[in-house]
C-alpha positions as CSV (number, residue, x, y, z in Angstrom):
1,M,-0.1,0.1,0.2
2,D,1.2,3.4,-0.8
3,T,1.7,5.9,2.0
4,T,2.6,9.1,2.5
5,S,4.1,11.4,5.5
6,I,2.2,13.0,8.0
7,T,4.4,16.3,7.6
8,D,3.6,15.9,3.3
9,A,-0.3,15.3,4.4
10,R,0.1,18.4,6.2
11,A,1.4,20.5,3.2
12,I,-1.2,19.3,1.6
13,F,-4.1,19.6,3.6
14,G,-3.4,22.4,5.9
15,T,-5.8,22.8,8.7
16,D,-8.4,20.3,6.7
17,L,-6.0,17.4,8.5
18,L,-6.8,16.2,11.6
19,A,-3.6,14.6,12.5
20,P,-2.8,12.4,15.2
21,E,-1.1,15.4,16.9
22,D,-4.2,17.2,16.5
23,V,-6.0,14.7,18.3
24,G,-3.6,14.2,21.1
25,R,-3.5,17.7,21.8
26,V,-7.6,18.3,21.8
27,L,-8.0,14.8,24.2
28,G,-5.0,15.5,26.2
29,L,-2.9,12.2,24.6
30,S,0.7,11.9,23.5
31,P,0.3,11.2,19.7
32,S,2.4,7.8,20.5
33,A,-0.8,6.9,22.7
34,L,-3.1,6.7,20.0
35,G,-1.7,4.0,17.6
36,A,-0.3,5.9,14.7
37,N,2.6,4.7,13.0
38,G,3.8,8.1,11.3
39,A,2.5,7.3,8.1
40,V,-1.2,8.3,5.8
41,P,-2.0,5.2,4.1
42,Y,-3.1,6.9,0.9
43,S,-0.7,7.6,-2.1
44,R,0.4,11.5,-2.6
45,A,-1.6,11.4,-5.7
46,A,-4.8,9.9,-3.9
47,L,-4.5,13.0,-1.4
48,E,-3.9,15.7,-4.2
49,S,-6.7,14.4,-5.7
50,A,-9.4,14.3,-2.7
51,R,-8.0,17.7,-1.8
52,A,-9.1,19.3,-4.8
53,R,-12.2,17.9,-4.4
54,G,-12.2,19.7,-0.7
55,D,-11.9,16.6,1.2
56,L,-11.0,16.2,4.7
57,L,-8.1,13.8,5.8
58,V,-8.8,12.5,9.5
59,F,-7.2,10.4,11.9
60,R,-9.8,9.0,14.4
61,V,-9.7,7.2,17.5
62,A,-11.9,4.9,20.0
63,A,-11.1,6.1,23.4
64,D,-9.3,8.7,25.4
65,A,-7.4,8.3,28.3
66,E,-10.3,7.2,30.3
67,R,-13.3,5.9,28.3
68,P,-14.6,4.8,24.8
69,L,-15.4,8.1,22.7
70,T,-19.1,7.0,22.4
71,V,-21.3,10.1,21.3
72,L,-22.4,10.8,24.6
73,R,-18.6,10.8,26.0
74,L,-17.9,13.4,23.5
75,A,-21.0,15.6,24.6
76,E,-19.9,15.2,28.3
77,R,-16.2,16.2,27.3
78,F,-17.3,18.9,25.0
79,P,-20.5,20.1,26.0
80,E,-20.4,23.7,24.0
81,T,-20.2,21.6,20.4
82,V,-23.7,19.9,21.4
83,D,-26.7,21.0,21.0
84,P,-28.0,20.7,24.9
85,R,-31.3,19.6,23.9
86,L,-29.7,16.4,22.7
87,L,-30.0,15.1,26.2
88,K,-33.0,16.9,27.3
89,G,-35.7,15.4,26.0
90,V,-36.4,17.5,22.7
91,G,-34.8,17.7,19.2
92,Y,-35.6,13.8,18.3
93,Q,-37.9,13.7,15.4
94,L,-39.7,16.9,17.7
95,K,-40.7,14.3,20.4
96,D,-40.4,15.6,23.7
97,E,-40.3,12.2,25.5
98,R,-37.2,10.5,23.7
99,T,-33.8,11.7,23.4
100,I,-30.8,10.7,21.4
101,A,-29.3,9.3,24.5
102,L,-31.8,6.5,24.3
103,E,-30.6,5.2,21.2
104,P,-28.5,1.9,21.7
105,F,-25.3,3.6,19.7
106,A,-25.2,6.6,21.7
107,D,-23.1,4.8,24.6
108,R,-21.5,2.0,22.6
109,A,-20.2,2.7,19.2
110,T,-17.2,4.3,18.8
111,C,-14.8,4.8,16.0
112,E,-12.2,2.5,14.4
113,T,-8.8,3.8,15.1
114,G,-6.9,5.0,11.8
115,W,-7.4,7.3,8.9
116,R,-9.9,8.3,6.5
117,L,-10.7,10.4,3.7
118,V,-13.9,12.6,4.1
119,H,-16.0,14.7,1.8
120,R,-16.4,17.9,4.0
121,A,-20.1,18.7,2.9
122,P,-23.0,16.3,1.2
123,V,-22.6,15.4,-2.4
124,P,-24.9,17.8,-3.7
125,A,-26.7,14.8,-6.0
126,T,-27.6,12.8,-3.0
127,C,-29.6,15.8,-1.6
128,N,-33.3,15.7,-1.4
129,L,-33.4,12.1,-1.9
130,N,-34.9,9.1,0.3
131,Y,-32.4,7.0,1.9
132,E,-32.5,4.2,-0.8
133,L,-32.1,6.4,-3.8
134,Q,-29.0,8.1,-2.0
135,D,-27.4,5.2,-2.1
136,T,-28.1,4.8,-5.9
137,V,-26.8,8.4,-6.5
138,L,-23.6,7.7,-4.2
139,A,-22.6,4.8,-6.2
140,R,-23.0,6.4,-9.8
141,Y,-21.0,9.2,-8.1
142,A,-18.2,7.0,-7.0
143,E,-17.8,5.7,-10.3
144,S,-17.5,9.0,-12.1
145,I,-14.6,10.2,-9.7
146,G,-12.8,6.7,-10.0
147,L,-13.6,5.2,-6.9
148,A,-16.4,2.6,-7.6
149,G,-17.5,0.4,-4.4
150,R,-15.1,2.6,-2.1
151,L,-17.3,5.5,-1.1
152,V,-19.6,4.7,2.1
153,R,-21.5,6.6,4.6
154,R,-19.9,7.3,7.9
155,S,-21.5,5.8,11.0
156,A,-23.2,8.6,13.5
157,I,-19.9,8.4,15.8
158,E,-17.3,9.1,12.9
159,A,-19.5,12.1,11.5
160,V,-19.8,13.4,15.1
161,F,-16.2,12.9,16.0
162,D,-14.9,14.4,12.6
163,T,-17.0,17.6,13.3
164,I,-16.3,18.3,17.0
165,L,-12.8,17.4,16.9
166,L,-12.1,19.4,13.9
167,R,-13.7,22.4,15.6
168,R,-11.7,21.7,18.4
169,A,-8.4,21.7,16.7
170,H,-8.6,24.3,14.4
171,G,-12.0,25.9,14.7
172,T,-13.3,24.6,12.0
173,R,-17.3,24.2,11.9
174,L,-18.5,21.4,9.4
175,L,-22.2,21.2,8.3
176,E,-23.2,24.5,9.6
177,R,-25.9,24.4,7.0
178,A,-26.3,20.8,6.1
179,W,-27.0,17.5,7.2
180,D,-25.0,14.0,6.7
181,W,-27.3,11.0,6.5
182,S,-25.2,8.5,8.6
183,A,-25.2,4.6,8.5
184,T,-26.5,4.3,11.6
185,P,-30.1,3.0,12.4
186,T,-32.5,4.4,15.3
187,A,-34.3,2.1,17.3
188,D,-37.6,2.6,15.5
189,G,-36.3,2.1,12.0
190,G,-35.1,5.1,10.9
191,M,-31.3,6.5,10.6
192,I,-29.3,8.7,12.5
193,T,-28.4,12.2,10.8
194,V,-25.7,14.8,12.1
195,G,-25.5,18.4,11.0
196,E,-26.7,22.1,11.4
197,F,-23.8,22.8,13.5
198,A,-25.2,26.4,14.6
199,E,-23.9,28.4,17.9
200,S,-26.0,26.5,19.9
201,G,-23.9,23.0,18.7
202,L,-24.3,20.0,16.7
203,H,-27.6,18.4,16.0
204,I,-27.9,14.8,16.0
205,L,-31.4,13.3,15.1
206,G,-33.3,10.3,13.9
207,Y,-35.1,10.3,10.5
208,S,-37.3,8.0,8.7
209,R,-35.6,6.5,5.6
210,A,-38.6,8.3,3.4
211,V,-37.7,11.8,4.6
212,R,-36.1,14.1,2.1
213,F,-34.8,17.7,2.0
214,G,-32.5,19.6,0.1
215,T,-29.4,20.0,2.7
216,L,-30.0,16.4,3.6
217,G,-27.1,14.3,2.2
218,I,-24.3,11.9,2.4
219,C,-20.5,13.0,3.0
220,P,-19.1,10.1,2.1
221,Q,-15.6,8.5,3.2
222,Y,-13.1,6.3,1.7
């Protein structure tokens, strides 16, 4: 597998890179404790092509020094980055009686430690479509850019991790006026969306697969 040094990757991506040292600084961990090997598992040509599309390069980890980095742990550590209604009974499909904290993934799912290239915004062609149609359009889009079979949806925890850590590391506010529809199901058969990262914080909601609107799409990764 072709690799690129982190130094070269930073020269390509600038603040659109979330490197082990950035993650370590935010989480209070040394880069050596994060499981990084000092190289990015993509060729320089692949990184330059991704950068030309406006992609992000992110390094993710599964835990901080104390606990797994679940959605609830990230909300606890960085409360200013998450809408407080996440845990207060509103904001989930507009139902006061249910919060995202009751979803099974919220206190269980973590990122897999490692590198990913991620579209920083939804692919425009995937917006305003239901969940299944989005998958069909994503497959066509991946083929058109030479990544057939390689572009996939992020999980909800991956989308939350990327958004919060980039905000804390570089001040970047992703998904400010858009939503990423994740691969994580809700307890009642919908799918988790992450977005609308306003001053009140990131929103994490569940929607039926039949929902469609103009700012809801896929921020794929590979």
